[in-house]
N, C-alpha and C positions, 0 to 999 in steps of 0.2 A: 694681379692680386691673388694670393693664396686663399681659397675660399674655405673657411672653417664653418660657415653658416649657410643655411638655405637661402637662395637669392629671392628677394622680393620682386626685383625687376631684373630681367636679363636683356641685353642688346646684343644682336648678332650681325656684324657686318652692316651697321646702320649708317646710311648716307643720306644727305638732304641737299638737293640742288634747286636754286631759284635763278631763273634767267641765266643759266649756264655757269652760275657761280656756285662753287662747292662750299656750302656752309658747314656740313659735317662729312667727314671722310672715313668710312669703314670703321665705325666705333663698335668694339666688341668688349663687353665687361658686364659685371653683375653688381648690384647694390644689395648687400646682406640684409636679410630680414631682421627687424628689431634693433638695428644699429643706426648710427648717425654717420652718413657719408657727406663730406663737404666737397664742393666743386670749386676749384680756383683756376686762375689763369687770367691773361690780359683780356681787355675789352675786345670784343669781336672774335673770341675763341669758339663761339658756338654753344655756350653753356645754357643760355636761356632757351635756345632752340631745342637743345637736348631735353631740358626740363619739360617744355611743352609737349614733346613727343610722349613723355611718360604718362600723361593722362589724356592723350588723344586729341589735344588742341591742334597738333600738327601730325602728319603721317609721313613715314620715311619714303624717300624716293627709291631707295634700295634697302634691303635687309629686313630684319624681323625683330619685334619686341614682344616679350612675354611677361605677364603679370602673374605671380604665384604659379608658374610653370604652365600657364594657359596663354595662347596667343592673344595679343591685345585686341585683335579684331573679333574675338569671341565675345567681347564684353559690349553690351548696349551702352551708348555714350553717356547717358545719365547715371547708369549704374557705375560705370567706370569712374566718373568724376566724383561720385559720392565715395567710392572706395579710395581713390587717389586724390586727396585734396591738394589745393594749391593756395599759398599766401604770397602776395606780391608786395614790392616796396611801397607802392602807393596806397595799399590797403583799401581798395575801392569799396565804398558804402552807398547804399540806396538812401534817398532822402527820408528823414524821419528820425526816430529814436534808436538807442542801442537795442531795445527789445525788438523793434521792427527788423533790425538787421539780424539779430540772433535767430528770430523766428523764420526768416526767409527760406533756409533750406528745407524746412518742414512744410512750409506753405507750398512750395513748389512740388511737394510730394502729396499734397492734399491732407496734410496733418496739422496739428496744432502744438505749440510749445506752451507749457504752463509757466506762470510767473515763477513758481518755486523751482522748476527745472532751469529757467533762465538765470536765476540768482545763483544756483549751484554752479553753473558753467562760468559765470562771472567770477565766482570765488576761486574756481579752479585756475583761472589766469591772473589772479591777484587783484580783482576789482570788487569793490563791495556793492551791495544792493542799491546804493544811492545813484549808481550809473544807469540803472535799468531804463529809466524814462528820460535820460539826458539826450538832447539832440546830438547827432554824430558830428555836426559842424562845430560843436564846442569842445570836441575832444583833442587832446594833444596827439602828436605823432605816435608816441609810445602807447597811449591808450587805444588809439585806432588799431594798431597792430595787435594788441591784446584782444580786442573785440573780434578782429578778423580770424585770429587763431581760435578763439572760442567757437566761432561759427563753423570752422572745420571740425572741432570736437563734436558739436552737435550732429554732424553728419556721420560721426563715428568712423572717420577715415582710418584705414589701416596704414596708409602711406601718406606722408606729408611732404609736399614740394615747397621749398622756400626760396624765393628769389630776392636776394639783397634786402632782407626785411629790416635790418638794423642800420643800413648805410646812412640814413638821414636822421638818425636819432642822437640825442645827447648821451653822454657816457653812462649816467645812471639807468636810462631807459634801455640802453644796449645790455647792461648787466642784468636787468630784470627780464628781458626777452630771452637772453641766453640761459638763465636759470629756468625759465618757464619751459623752453624747448627741452632742456635736459630732463625736467620733471615729467613732461608728457611722454618722452621716450621711455623713461624708466617705469612710470606709473601704468601707462597704457600699452606698452610694448610697441609703440608706433614707429614704423621705419621712417627715418628723416633723410631727405636729400636737400642739402642746403648750399646754394650759391652764395659765396662771400668773397670780397676783395680783401678782407681782413685775415692775413695769414695767421696771426696769433689766435684769432677766433677759430680758424679751421684747425689749428694745432691742439687747442685746449678743449674745444667742444666736440670735434669729430673723432669718431673711432677709426674711420678710414677716409682717404682723400683721393680724389681724381684730379689730376692736373691736365688741363686742356690748353692747346695752342693751335691756332690757325685751323680749327675744325677737326683736330686730331687729338686722340687720348694719348698723351706722352708718357705719363707715369702714374701708377696706382699703388696703393699699399696702405698700411697703417699710417695714421696722420703724422706719425714721427718722421716719415720720409721727408717732411718739409724742413727738418733740422739738418739733414745731410742727404740731399737728393743724389741718386746715382746717375741721372740724366744730365749732361752738361747744359742743355737748354733750360731745364728746370732750375738747376743750380744758379744760372745767370738771372733767371726770372726772380727767384727768391732773394738773391743778393740785391737786385735792383729795387724790389719792393721795400726791403728792410734798410736800404741805404739812407 
């Protein structure tokens, strides 16, 4: 990838091995600050493992990761996970109301979230104040994802990691989440790294794309590479998905 922007996250020869199985193999590359980079590739390519390394949930067996040009090991874990937020497909929630879940990041820091602040964050993700005291077990999949994303906004994360957050949603909810992520990127200048199996989503939402296969980074560049990949393996993958 030709870097026109400062890297938010840089990986240098990053490998990860479990029980002598190579999950990641010498990954080197950068995620541009303030941009949306999508990660695509077949299941088992190592995408989720890579994402977890970007906020310290896993550590490389070999190689180095830097966040804003500082070694990731320089960050205290809770500080790192506040700075680098993550939203998962399941959008895990604690038992209680939407407000309870929005307040959680601040509660863990010994702080309080006001009702008015909570309402503002809900509005930012397209939910009105009627959701504030709604039990989370009554939310739809799309609504849970919006609350999950609002929770990361409360943390004021500068980098947001997304792992298949729209794969189980209906078409309208997918469009809502795509619009929301684009708005967050543009409004707050948040760096987004998004794993998706939807190549059209990767093409239209992403500024850049990484294609991973078998634990290796096969091709990177502007997301338009998915229209005409230069690597034969990537071309075969794209053709197979679009068939």
